[in-house]
N, CA, C and O atoms as a MOPAC input file, in Angstrom:
PM7 MOZYME 1SCF
protein

 N     39.83200 1    28.69400 1    26.04800 1
 C     38.44600 1    28.69000 1    26.48000 1
 C     37.62500 1    29.50400 1    25.47400 1
 O     37.97700 1    30.63500 1    25.14000 1
 N     36.54900 1    28.92300 1    25.00700 1
 C     35.69900 1    29.60300 1    24.02800 1
 C     34.75800 1    30.57200 1    24.71900 1
 O     34.21800 1    30.28300 1    25.78700 1
 N     34.57300 1    31.71000 1    24.10200 1
 C     33.61900 1    32.69300 1    24.61100 1
 C     32.26600 1    32.41300 1    23.99900 1
 O     32.16700 1    32.11400 1    22.80800 1
 N     31.22800 1    32.50700 1    24.80200 1
 C     29.88300 1    32.31700 1    24.27300 1
 C     29.07100 1    33.57800 1    24.49300 1
 O     29.25700 1    34.29600 1    25.47600 1
 N     28.18100 1    33.83100 1    23.57100 1
 C     27.32900 1    34.99900 1    23.65800 1
 C     26.02500 1    34.60200 1    24.32100 1
 O     25.45700 1    33.55500 1    24.01400 1
 N     25.55800 1    35.43200 1    25.22200 1
 C     24.27800 1    35.16100 1    25.86800 1
 C     23.18900 1    35.19300 1    24.80000 1
 O     23.16900 1    36.10200 1    23.97000 1
 N     22.27500 1    34.20700 1    24.80700 1
 C     21.23600 1    34.13200 1    23.76700 1
 C     20.39400 1    35.40000 1    23.63600 1
 O     19.90200 1    35.69900 1    22.54800 1
 N     20.22200 1    36.14200 1    24.71300 1
 C     19.40200 1    37.35000 1    24.63300 1
 C     20.04300 1    38.42900 1    23.77100 1
 O     19.36500 1    39.36200 1    23.34100 1
 N     21.33500 1    38.31100 1    23.51600 1
 C     22.01800 1    39.28700 1    22.67000 1
 C     21.86900 1    38.97700 1    21.18300 1
 O     22.17800 1    39.81700 1    20.33700 1
 N     21.40900 1    37.80400 1    20.87300 1
 C     21.26600 1    37.37900 1    19.48200 1
 C     19.86500 1    37.71300 1    18.98500 1
 O     18.99800 1    36.84200 1    18.92400 1
 N     19.65000 1    38.95600 1    18.63600 1
 C     18.33300 1    39.38400 1    18.16800 1
 C     18.15000 1    39.00700 1    16.70000 1
 O     19.11200 1    38.93600 1    15.93400 1
 N     16.90700 1    38.77100 1    16.33300 1
 C     16.59000 1    38.50300 1    14.92900 1
 C     16.92300 1    39.77000 1    14.14500 1
 O     16.54000 1    40.86300 1    14.56300 1
 N     17.62500 1    39.65200 1    13.02300 1
 C     17.99500 1    40.84700 1    12.26400 1
 C     16.78800 1    41.65000 1    11.78400 1
 O     16.88200 1    42.86300 1    11.60200 1
 N     15.65400 1    40.97700 1    11.58000 1
 C     14.45500 1    41.67900 1    11.13300 1
 C     13.98400 1    42.70800 1    12.14400 1
 O     13.59300 1    43.81700 1    11.78200 1
 N     14.02400 1    42.33200 1    13.41100 1
 C     13.62500 1    43.25100 1    14.48200 1
 C     14.53400 1    44.47700 1    14.49400 1
 O     14.06600 1    45.61100 1    14.59600 1
 N     15.82400 1    44.23500 1    14.39100 1
 C     16.79200 1    45.33100 1    14.37600 1
 C     16.59900 1    46.20400 1    13.12800 1
 O     16.59000 1    47.43100 1    13.22400 1
 N     16.44500 1    45.57300 1    11.96900 1
 C     16.23400 1    46.33300 1    10.73300 1
 C     14.96900 1    47.18400 1    10.80700 1
 O     14.95600 1    48.33900 1    10.38100 1
 N     13.91300 1    46.59700 1    11.35100 1
 C     12.63800 1    47.30800 1    11.44700 1
 C     12.77400 1    48.57300 1    12.29600 1
 O     12.36400 1    49.65500 1    11.87500 1
 N     13.34800 1    48.43300 1    13.48900 1
 C     13.41200 1    49.58200 1    14.40400 1
 C     14.53000 1    50.55700 1    14.07400 1
 O     14.33000 1    51.77100 1    14.11200 1
 N     15.70300 1    50.03400 1    13.75200 1
 C     16.87300 1    50.90400 1    13.57200 1
 C     17.05800 1    51.44900 1    12.15900 1
 O     17.72200 1    52.46800 1    11.96800 1
 N     16.48100 1    50.78300 1    11.18600 1
 C     16.68300 1    51.22400 1     9.80200 1
 C     15.37000 1    51.69600 1     9.17000 1
 O     15.24900 1    52.86200 1     8.79400 1
 N     14.40100 1    50.81000 1     9.05200 1
 C     13.16700 1    51.12500 1     8.33000 1
 C     12.38200 1    52.22700 1     9.03200 1
 O     12.09300 1    53.26000 1     8.42900 1
 N     12.03400 1    52.01600 1    10.30200 1
 C     11.26700 1    53.03200 1    11.03000 1
 C     12.07400 1    54.31200 1    11.22800 1
 O     11.52100 1    55.41100 1    11.17700 1
 N     13.37100 1    54.17200 1    11.45100 1
 C     14.23400 1    55.34700 1    11.63600 1
 C     14.26400 1    56.23400 1    10.39300 1
 O     14.44800 1    57.44700 1    10.49200 1
 N     14.08200 1    55.62600 1     9.23000 1
 C     14.05500 1    56.39000 1     7.98200 1
 C     12.63200 1    56.78400 1     7.58700 1
 O     12.42900 1    57.44300 1     6.56800 1
 N     11.66100 1    56.38600 1     8.38100 1
 C     10.27500 1    56.75100 1     8.10600 1
 C      9.70400 1    56.13700 1     6.84700 1
 O      8.85800 1    56.73700 1     6.18400 1
 N     10.16000 1    54.95100 1     6.51700 1
 C      9.70700 1    54.27500 1     5.30300 1
 C      8.66200 1    53.22700 1     5.67600 1
 O      8.85100 1    52.47600 1     6.63300 1
 N      7.57700 1    53.17200 1     4.93600 1
 C      6.55100 1    52.15500 1     5.16100 1
 C      6.92000 1    50.84400 1     4.49600 1
 O      7.69100 1    50.82000 1     3.53600 1
 N      6.37100 1    49.76000 1     5.00700 1
 C      6.68900 1    48.43500 1     4.47500 1
 C      6.23000 1    48.28700 1     3.02500 1
 O      6.93300 1    47.68400 1     2.21500 1
 N      5.07100 1    48.82500 1     2.69300 1
 C      4.57800 1    48.70400 1     1.31500 1
 C      5.51300 1    49.39900 1     0.32600 1
 O      5.83400 1    48.84200 1    -0.72400 1
 N      5.94500 1    50.60600 1     0.66000 1
 C      6.85900 1    51.33800 1    -0.21500 1
 C      8.19600 1    50.61200 1    -0.31600 1
 O      8.76400 1    50.48500 1    -1.40100 1
 N      8.69000 1    50.13900 1     0.82400 1
 C      9.97700 1    49.44300 1     0.82400 1
 C      9.90400 1    48.15800 1     0.00100 1
 O     10.82800 1    47.84400 1    -0.74900 1
 N      8.81500 1    47.42300 1     0.14000 1
 C      8.63900 1    46.20000 1    -0.64200 1
 C      8.65000 1    46.52000 1    -2.14300 1
 O      9.23300 1    45.78700 1    -2.94200 1
 N      8.00200 1    47.61400 1    -2.50300 1
 C      7.98800 1    48.04100 1    -3.91000 1
 C      9.40200 1    48.36300 1    -4.38000 1
 O      9.81000 1    47.93900 1    -5.46100 1
 N     10.15500 1    49.11500 1    -3.56700 1
 C     11.52800 1    49.48800 1    -3.93000 1
 C     12.45100 1    48.27500 1    -3.98600 1
 O     13.39100 1    48.23500 1    -4.78100 1
 N     12.17300 1    47.27500 1    -3.12700 1
 C     12.99000 1    46.06300 1    -3.08100 1
 C     12.57600 1    45.03800 1    -4.14200 1
 O     13.27400 1    44.04700 1    -4.35500 1
 N     11.43000 1    45.28100 1    -4.81100 1
 C     10.89500 1    44.33800 1    -5.80300 1
 C     10.61500 1    42.97500 1    -5.16700 1
 O     10.93100 1    41.92800 1    -5.73300 1
 N     10.01200 1    43.01800 1    -3.97200 1
 C      9.57700 1    41.80400 1    -3.27000 1
 C      8.14100 1    42.02500 1    -2.81000 1
 O      7.64300 1    43.15100 1    -2.83200 1
 N      7.48100 1    40.95300 1    -2.39400 1
 C      6.11900 1    41.11700 1    -1.89700 1
 C      6.13100 1    41.75200 1    -0.50700 1
 O      7.08400 1    41.60300 1     0.25900 1
 N      5.06200 1    42.45200 1    -0.21000 1
 C      4.92100 1    43.06100 1     1.11400 1
 C      4.93800 1    41.97700 1     2.18300 1
 O      5.51600 1    42.16500 1     3.25300 1
 N      4.30700 1    40.84600 1     1.89700 1
 C      4.23600 1    39.73900 1     2.84400 1
 C      5.62600 1    39.18700 1     3.17000 1
 O      5.93500 1    38.90900 1     4.32900 1
 N      6.45000 1    39.03300 1     2.15100 1
 C      7.80300 1    38.50200 1     2.35400 1
 C      8.63200 1    39.45000 1     3.21100 1
 O      9.33800 1    39.01700 1     4.12100 1
 N      8.54400 1    40.73800 1     2.91900 1
 C      9.30000 1    41.72800 1     3.68900 1
 C      8.77800 1    41.81300 1     5.12000 1
 O      9.56300 1    41.87500 1     6.06600 1
 N      7.47800 1    41.81600 1     5.27900 1
 C      6.87300 1    41.87700 1     6.60300 1
 C      7.27400 1    40.67000 1     7.44900 1
 O      7.54100 1    40.80800 1     8.64300 1
 N      7.31500 1    39.49400 1     6.83800 1
 C      7.69300 1    38.27800 1     7.56600 1
 C      9.11300 1    38.38000 1     8.11400 1
 O      9.37900 1    37.93700 1     9.23100 1
 N     10.02100 1    38.95700 1     7.34300 1
 C     11.40100 1    39.13600 1     7.80800 1
 C     11.45000 1    40.18000 1     8.91600 1
 O     12.04000 1    39.94600 1     9.97100 1
 N     10.82800 1    41.33500 1     8.67500 1
 C     10.89700 1    42.42900 1     9.64500 1
 C     10.21400 1    42.09900 1    10.96900 1
 O     10.54800 1    42.67600 1    12.00400 1
 N      9.26700 1    41.17800 1    10.93600 1
 C      8.56300 1    40.79200 1    12.16200 1
 C      9.06900 1    39.47700 1    12.74700 1
 O      8.45200 1    38.92400 1    13.65700 1
 N     10.18800 1    38.97600 1    12.23000 1
 C     10.84200 1    37.80400 1    12.79400 1
 C     10.16700 1    36.48100 1    12.52400 1
 O     10.48000 1    35.48100 1    13.16900 1
 N      9.24500 1    36.46100 1    11.57800 1
 C      8.56600 1    35.20200 1    11.24500 1
 C      9.32500 1    34.41400 1    10.18800 1
 O      9.03700 1    33.24000 1     9.95300 1
 N     10.29000 1    35.05800 1     9.55700 1
 C     11.06100 1    34.44600 1     8.48100 1
 C     12.52500 1    34.82800 1     8.65900 1
 O     12.83900 1    35.92500 1     9.12200 1
 N     13.40300 1    33.92800 1     8.29400 1
 C     14.83700 1    34.23300 1     8.36200 1
 C     15.22000 1    35.22100 1     7.25900 1
 O     14.60600 1    35.25800 1     6.19300 1
 N     16.22800 1    36.00200 1     7.53800 1
 C     16.76500 1    36.92900 1     6.54400 1
 C     17.60600 1    36.13800 1     5.55100 1
 O     18.55200 1    35.45500 1     5.94400 1
 N     17.27400 1    36.22500 1     4.28600 1
 C     18.05300 1    35.53600 1     3.25200 1
 C     19.21300 1    36.42300 1     2.80500 1
 O     19.22400 1    37.62700 1     3.06000 1
 N     20.17700 1    35.81700 1     2.14300 1
 C     21.30200 1    36.57700 1     1.61000 1
 C     20.81400 1    37.61600 1     0.59500 1
 O     21.32100 1    38.73700 1     0.55200 1
 N     19.83000 1    37.23500 1    -0.21600 1
 C     19.24600 1    38.16400 1    -1.19500 1
 C     18.66600 1    39.40500 1    -0.51200 1
 O     18.91200 1    40.53900 1    -0.92500 1
 N     17.89400 1    39.15500 1     0.53800 1
 C     17.25900 1    40.26700 1     1.24900 1
 C     18.31500 1    41.12700 1     1.94700 1
 O     18.18700 1    42.35000 1     1.99600 1
 N     19.34700 1    40.49200 1     2.47900 1
 C     20.43100 1    41.24300 1     3.12700 1
 C     21.10500 1    42.18200 1     2.12000 1
 O     21.44600 1    43.31700 1     2.45200 1
 N     21.29000 1    41.70500 1     0.90800 1
 C     21.90400 1    42.54400 1    -0.13700 1
 C     20.97100 1    43.69700 1    -0.50500 1
 O     21.43500 1    44.80400 1    -0.77900 1
 N     19.68100 1    43.44900 1    -0.51300 1
 C     18.72700 1    44.52600 1    -0.80200 1
 C     18.85800 1    45.63900 1     0.24700 1
 O     18.86800 1    46.82100 1    -0.09500 1
 N     18.95800 1    45.25300 1     1.52300 1
 C     19.12900 1    46.25900 1     2.57800 1
 C     20.46300 1    46.98300 1     2.43600 1
 O     20.54800 1    48.18800 1     2.67600 1
 N     21.49600 1    46.25600 1     2.04900 1
 C     22.79700 1    46.87900 1     1.83700 1
 C     22.72400 1    47.92300 1     0.73000 1
 O     23.23400 1    49.03300 1     0.88100 1
 N     22.09000 1    47.56500 1    -0.38100 1
 C     21.98000 1    48.48900 1    -1.51300 1
 C     21.11600 1    49.70300 1    -1.17500 1
 O     21.40400 1    50.81900 1    -1.60700 1
 N     20.04800 1    49.47600 1    -0.39300 1
 C     19.11600 1    50.56600 1    -0.10500 1
 C     19.58600 1    51.48000 1     1.02900 1
 O     19.38200 1    52.69300 1     0.97300 1
 N     20.21200 1    50.90300 1     2.05500 1
 C     20.52400 1    51.68100 1     3.25800 1
 C     22.00600 1    51.71200 1     3.62200 1
 O     22.40600 1    52.46700 1     4.50800 1
 N     22.82600 1    50.90200 1     2.95100 1
 C     24.25800 1    50.92700 1     3.22900 1
 C     24.70900 1    50.03000 1     4.37900 1
 O     25.90100 1    49.97700 1     4.68500 1
 N     23.78500 1    49.33100 1     5.01400 1
 C     24.16700 1    48.41200 1     6.09000 1
 C     24.72700 1    47.14500 1     5.44300 1
 O     24.10800 1    46.58700 1     4.53600 1
 N     25.87600 1    46.69400 1     5.89600 1
 C     26.56900 1    45.57900 1     5.25500 1
 C     25.77700 1    44.27200 1     5.34000 1
 O     25.32900 1    43.87100 1     6.41400 1
 N     25.61500 1    43.62700 1     4.20300 1
 C     24.91400 1    42.34400 1     4.14100 1
 C     25.62100 1    41.30100 1     5.00100 1
 O     24.96800 1    40.46100 1     5.62100 1
 N     26.94600 1    41.35000 1     5.04200 1
 C     27.72800 1    40.39800 1     5.84400 1
 C     27.35300 1    40.50900 1     7.31800 1
 O     27.20500 1    39.49900 1     8.00600 1
 N     27.20200 1    41.72400 1     7.79200 1
 C     26.82600 1    41.95100 1     9.18600 1
 C     25.43800 1    41.40000 1     9.46200 1
 O     25.21100 1    40.75500 1    10.48600 1
 N     24.51400 1    41.65300 1     8.55100 1
 C     23.14800 1    41.15800 1     8.71600 1
 C     23.10500 1    39.63500 1     8.71900 1
 O     22.35500 1    39.03700 1     9.49000 1
 N     23.89800 1    39.01100 1     7.86900 1
 C     23.91900 1    37.55500 1     7.81600 1
 C     24.55100 1    36.96700 1     9.07200 1
 O     24.13700 1    35.90000 1     9.52600 1
 N     25.55600 1    37.65100 1     9.64300 1
 C     26.13200 1    37.19400 1    10.91200 1
 C     25.09400 1    37.29500 1    12.02300 1
 O     25.02700 1    36.43200 1    12.89800 1
 N     24.28100 1    38.36100 1    11.98400 1
 C     23.20100 1    38.50000 1    12.96800 1
 C     22.21700 1    37.34600 1    12.84200 1
 O     21.78000 1    36.79000 1    13.85000 1
 N     21.86400 1    36.98100 1    11.61300 1
 C     20.92200 1    35.88800 1    11.39200 1
 C     21.49700 1    34.56900 1    11.90000 1
 O     20.79800 1    33.79000 1    12.54900 1
 N     22.76600 1    34.32300 1    11.60700 1
 C     23.40900 1    33.09400 1    12.05600 1
 C     23.47800 1    33.02900 1    13.57800 1
 O     23.21600 1    31.98100 1    14.16800 1
 N     23.82900 1    34.14300 1    14.21500 1
 C     23.89200 1    34.18400 1    15.68100 1
 C     22.51100 1    33.91700 1    16.28100 1
 O     22.38700 1    33.20000 1    17.27300 1
 N     21.48000 1    34.49800 1    15.67300 1
 C     20.11100 1    34.27800 1    16.14700 1
 C     19.71900 1    32.81100 1    15.99000 1
 O     19.18700 1    32.20700 1    16.92000 1
 N     19.98100 1    32.23900 1    14.82000 1
 C     19.62600 1    30.84100 1    14.56800 1
 C     20.32600 1    29.90700 1    15.55400 1
 O     19.71800 1    28.96500 1    16.06300 1
 N     21.60200 1    30.17000 1    15.81900 1
 C     22.35200 1    29.34000 1    16.74300 1
 C     21.83200 1    29.48900 1    18.17300 1
 O     21.75300 1    28.50300 1    18.90600 1
 N     21.47900 1    30.70400 1    18.57400 1
 C     20.92700 1    30.92700 1    19.91400 1
 C     19.60700 1    30.18300 1    20.08400 1
 O     19.34900 1    29.61300 1    21.14400 1
 N     18.78200 1    30.18500 1    19.06000 1
 C     17.51100 1    29.46100 1    19.11300 1
 C     17.77000 1    27.95800 1    19.24000 1
 O     17.11500 1    27.27900 1    20.03100 1
 N     18.71900 1    27.44200 1    18.46600 1
 C     19.04800 1    26.01900 1    18.52800 1
 C     19.64800 1    25.65700 1    19.89000 1
 O     19.31900 1    24.61400 1    20.45500 1
 N     20.52500 1    26.51500 1    20.41700 1
 C     21.14600 1    26.26200 1    21.72200 1
 C     20.10400 1    26.23700 1    22.84200 1
 O     20.27700 1    25.53200 1    23.83700 1
 N     19.04400 1    26.98900 1    22.68600 1
 C     18.00800 1    27.04600 1    23.71800 1
 C     17.34000 1    25.69200 1    23.92300 1
 O     16.79300 1    25.42700 1    24.99400 1
 N     17.37900 1    24.83600 1    22.91100 1
 C     16.78500 1    23.50100 1    23.04700 1
 C     17.78300 1    22.40800 1    22.66600 1
 O     17.38900 1    21.34800 1    22.18000 1
 N     19.06100 1    22.66200 1    22.88200 1
 C     20.08800 1    21.69100 1    22.48600 1
 C     19.97500 1    20.35800 1    23.22500 1
 O     20.41100 1    19.32900 1    22.70800 1
 N     19.40100 1    20.36400 1    24.42000 1
 C     19.23900 1    19.11600 1    25.15900 1
 C     18.23700 1    18.18000 1    24.48500 1
 O     18.25600 1    16.97300 1    24.72800 1
 N     17.38100 1    18.72000 1    23.65800 1
 C     16.38500 1    17.91700 1    22.94300 1
 C     16.94900 1    17.31500 1    21.65200 1
 O     16.32300 1    16.44400 1    21.04800 1
 N     18.11800 1    17.77200 1    21.23400 1
 C     18.73300 1    17.29400 1    19.99100 1
 C     19.51300 1    16.02700 1    20.30700 1
 O     20.51700 1    16.06200 1    21.01800 1
 N     19.04300 1    14.91700 1    19.77500 1
 C     19.66300 1    13.61800 1    20.04600 1
 C     20.69000 1    13.27900 1    18.97100 1
 O     20.39800 1    13.30100 1    17.77600 1
 N     21.89900 1    12.96700 1    19.43100 1
 C     22.98800 1    12.61800 1    18.52700 1
 C     23.82100 1    11.53000 1    19.19000 1
 O     24.09400 1    11.59300 1    20.38900 1
 N     24.21600 1    10.55100 1    18.42100 1
 C     25.16600 1     9.55400 1    18.90400 1
 C     26.55900 1    10.00400 1    18.50400 1
 O     26.80700 1    10.34000 1    17.34600 1
 N     27.44700 1    10.00800 1    19.44900 1
 C     28.81900 1    10.44800 1    19.21900 1
 C     29.50500 1     9.49800 1    18.23600 1
 O     29.36100 1     8.28000 1    18.34300 1
 N     30.23000 1    10.03900 1    17.30700 1
 C     30.98100 1     9.25500 1    16.34000 1
 C     32.45100 1     9.30600 1    16.76200 1
 O     33.06900 1    10.37100 1    16.78400 1
 N     32.98800 1     8.15400 1    17.09000 1
 C     34.36800 1     8.07400 1    17.54000 1
 C     35.24600 1     7.52800 1    16.43200 1
 O     34.80900 1     6.72100 1    15.61200 1
 N     36.48600 1     7.97900 1    16.42000 1
 C     37.42600 1     7.47600 1    15.43900 1
 C     37.76800 1     6.02500 1    15.76200 1
 O     37.83000 1     5.64000 1    16.93000 1
 N     37.98600 1     5.23200 1    14.73500 1
 C     38.39800 1     3.83000 1    14.93500 1
 C     39.81800 1     3.80200 1    15.45600 1
 O     40.66500 1     4.58400 1    15.02300 1
 N     40.07700 1     2.89700 1    16.38600 1
 C     41.40200 1     2.80200 1    17.00800 1
 C     42.39400 1     2.12400 1    16.11600 1
 O     43.55500 1     1.96600 1    16.49200 1

């Protein structure tokens, strides 16, 4: 039997990074964007959940704060899957059966 995670547990990694890492370290988004060599808009979009966390951005957080990029990417995948599962009944697919 497969275990499933409740969708409410799949938080966007940006929200977690914003509260648990960025704000906890007292760093502003403008300064962090400068240190990450990315635009403030791009960083803000991730931290506010308007944009998915890319592998590149996950590595930037790993290098700057020590949080593993692999963990952040698993968080992003779990979030994406929870969002898709929330409307899975709307996804139309015809079953493909093996030929007898």
